[in-house]
C-alpha positions in Angstrom: 0.0 0.0 0.0 1.2 3.5 -0.8 1.8 5.9 2.1 2.6 9.6 2.5 4.0 11.0 5.7 3.4 14.7 6.6 5.1 16.2 9.6 7.0 19.5 10.0 9.8 17.9 12.1 12.3 16.4 9.9 13.5 13.8 12.4 9.9 12.7 13.1 9.1 12.6 9.4 12.1 10.6 8.5 11.6 8.2 11.5 8.1 7.3 10.5 9.1 6.9 6.8 12.0 4.7 7.8 9.8 2.5 10.1 7.1 2.1 7.4 9.7 1.2 4.8 10.7 -1.9 6.8 7.4 -3.6 5.9 7.1 -5.5 2.7 3.5 -4.4 2.0 4.3 -0.7 2.5 5.7 1.8 0.1 6.4 5.3 1.3 5.8 7.3 -1.9 6.4 10.8 -0.5 6.8 13.0 2.5 5.8 16.5 3.3 6.8 19.2 5.8 3.5 21.1 5.9 -0.1 20.6 4.9 0.1 22.4 1.5 3.0 20.2 0.5 1.0 17.2 1.7 -1.9 18.0 -0.6 0.4 18.5 -3.5 2.3 15.2 -2.9 -0.9 13.3 -2.5 -2.3 14.7 -5.7 0.8 13.5 -7.5 1.2 10.1 -5.8 -2.4 9.1 -5.0 -1.5 7.3 -1.7 -3.8 4.8 0.1 -2.9 6.2 3.6 -1.6 9.6 4.8 0.0 10.0 8.2 -0.8 13.7 8.9 0.5 15.8 11.7 -2.1 18.3 13.1 0.1 21.3 13.9 2.1 22.3 10.8 3.1 25.7 9.3 1.6 27.1 6.1 -1.4 24.8 6.0 -2.2 22.7 9.1 -3.3 19.1 9.1 -6.9 20.0 9.5 -7.0 22.2 6.4 -4.9 19.7 4.5 -7.3 16.8 5.4 -10.4 18.8 4.3 -8.7 19.7 1.1 -7.7 16.1 0.4 -11.3 15.0 1.0 -12.6 17.6 -1.4 -10.2 16.6 -4.1 -10.5 12.8 -3.5 -11.7 10.5 -6.2 -14.8 8.8 -4.9 -13.4 5.4 -5.9 -10.0 6.0 -4.2 -10.2 8.4 -1.3 -7.0 8.5 0.9 -7.3 7.3 4.5 -5.9 10.0 6.7 -4.4 9.0 10.1 -3.9 12.1 12.3 -0.7 12.2 14.4 -0.9 14.1 17.7 1.0 14.4 21.0 -2.2 14.4 23.1 -5.1 12.1 23.1 -7.6 14.8 24.0 -6.8 17.5 21.5 -9.5 19.8 20.1 -7.6 19.9 16.8 -7.9 16.1 16.4 -11.7 16.4 16.8 -11.7 19.0 14.0 -9.6 16.8 11.8 -11.9 13.8 12.3 -14.8 16.1 11.4 -12.9 17.2 8.3 -12.7 13.6 7.1 -9.8 11.9 8.8 -10.2 8.2 9.5 -8.7 8.1 12.9 -5.7 9.2 15.0 -2.5 8.0 16.5 -0.5 9.3 19.4 3.1 10.2 18.4 4.5 7.8 21.0 2.9 4.9 19.3 4.9 1.7 19.1 6.2 0.5 15.7 3.9 -2.5 15.7 0.9 -0.4 16.6 1.8 2.0 13.8 2.0 -0.9 11.3 -1.3 -2.3 12.5 -3.1 1.0 12.3 -2.0 1.7 8.7 -3.2 -1.8 7.7 -6.5 -1.5 9.5 -7.3 1.9 8.0 -6.1 0.9 4.5 -8.5 -2.0 4.6 -11.4 0.4 5.2 -12.1 -0.5 8.9 -11.7 3.2 9.5 -12.6 3.6 13.2 -9.1 3.2 14.7 -8.9 2.5 18.5 -12.7 2.7 18.8 -12.9 3.3 22.5 -10.3 6.1 22.5 -11.7 7.8 19.3 -15.2 7.6 20.7 -14.1 9.1 24.0 -12.5 12.0 22.2 -15.5 12.7 20.1 -17.9 12.4 23.0 -15.8 14.8 25.2 -15.7 17.5 22.6 -19.3 17.0 21.6 -20.2 17.6 25.3 -17.9 20.6 25.8 -18.4 22.5 22.6 -21.5 24.6 21.9 -23.5 23.5 18.9 -22.5 25.4 15.8 -25.2 26.6 13.4 -23.9 24.4 10.6 -23.8 21.2 12.6 -26.4 18.6 11.6 -29.6 18.1 13.7 -31.6 14.9 14.2 -33.5 15.5 10.9 -30.4 14.5 9.1 -31.1 10.9 10.2 -34.6 10.8 8.8 -33.5 8.7 5.8 -32.5 5.8 8.0 -34.7 2.9 8.9 -35.2 2.0 12.6 -32.6 -0.8 12.2 -30.1 1.5 10.5 -30.6 4.0 13.3 -29.8 1.3 15.8 -26.7 0.4 13.8 -25.5 4.0 13.9 -26.1 4.2 17.6 -24.1 1.0 18.2 -21.3 2.3 15.9 -21.1 5.3 18.2 -20.4 3.0 21.1 -17.3 1.8 19.2 -18.5 -1.7 18.5 -16.6 -3.8 15.9 -18.5 -5.8 13.3 -18.4 -9.0 15.3 -19.7 -7.2 18.3 -22.4 -5.5 16.2 -23.4 -8.9 14.9 -23.7 -10.3 18.4 -25.7 -7.4 19.6 -28.1 -7.5 16.6 -28.2 -11.3 16.4 -27.3 -11.3 12.7 -24.3 -12.4 10.6 -21.3 -10.2 10.0 -22.2 -9.9 6.3 -25.5 -8.5 7.3 -23.8 -6.0 9.6 -21.5 -4.9 6.8 -24.6 -4.3 4.6 -26.3 -2.2 7.3 -23.1 -0.2 7.9 -22.6 0.4 4.1 -26.3 1.6 3.8 -25.9 4.0 6.8 -22.8 5.5 5.3 -24.3 5.8 1.8 -27.6 7.4 3.0 -25.8 9.9 5.2 -23.1 10.7 2.6 -20.3 9.6 5.0 -16.9 8.3 4.1 -16.4 5.8 7.0 -17.3 4.7 10.5 -15.4 7.6 12.2 -17.6 10.1 10.3 -20.6 8.1 11.4 -19.6 8.4 15.1 -19.1 12.1 14.7 -22.6 12.5 13.2 -24.2 10.3 15.9 -22.9 12.7 18.6 -23.5 15.9 16.6 -27.1 15.1 15.8 -27.8 14.1 19.4 -28.6 10.5 18.6 -26.0 9.6 21.2 -25.7 12.0 24.2 -22.2 12.1 25.9 -22.3 11.3 29.6 -21.8 14.4 31.7 -18.4 14.5 33.4 -17.1 11.4 31.7 -14.6 10.9 28.9 -14.7 7.1 28.7 
């Protein structure tokens, strides 16, 4: 799979690129020192996965992620993994909303990094479900509702079963866990998830979790981040 690494620190950028290059199924096709360069490199190289730092000069990772999603070919959208120093970072929430597929802490182990890239490239986009869900829930609780955030009417196109699937996705359940909760097979779960994403115009499961919280389908527990 083709990978681009974007980070404004040369040592960090080179370190990730070097680690990823040790894997037979990975090819690092480009690196970038800021968001604008990341967008340009991705346009030229059409990677499968982008490791994107949040805080970069010129164009930050949030703007770059949004630009990549706007320019993406529907049949081949890049999967963006956000790199951050803190697991509760408002910028990460914004990046997920912009279209990122998940996030990693910068102190991630090599094996965790490799696993994350493979998981995201395969389309199972909600990385580290419990942590990502906690992050989204916390900022959905703390931040006031913006005028352009969706309301519950955005979910009107869903059937009752699809609404239930969305609610369970927001809990961070995997496909096997969803199948057990709904008493159906995993293929049926995949069909339900695909229909939810298609009807709501969402790219992946992470976006579905964001919408579940922002529409009020799932209400964050007061005073809890987990």
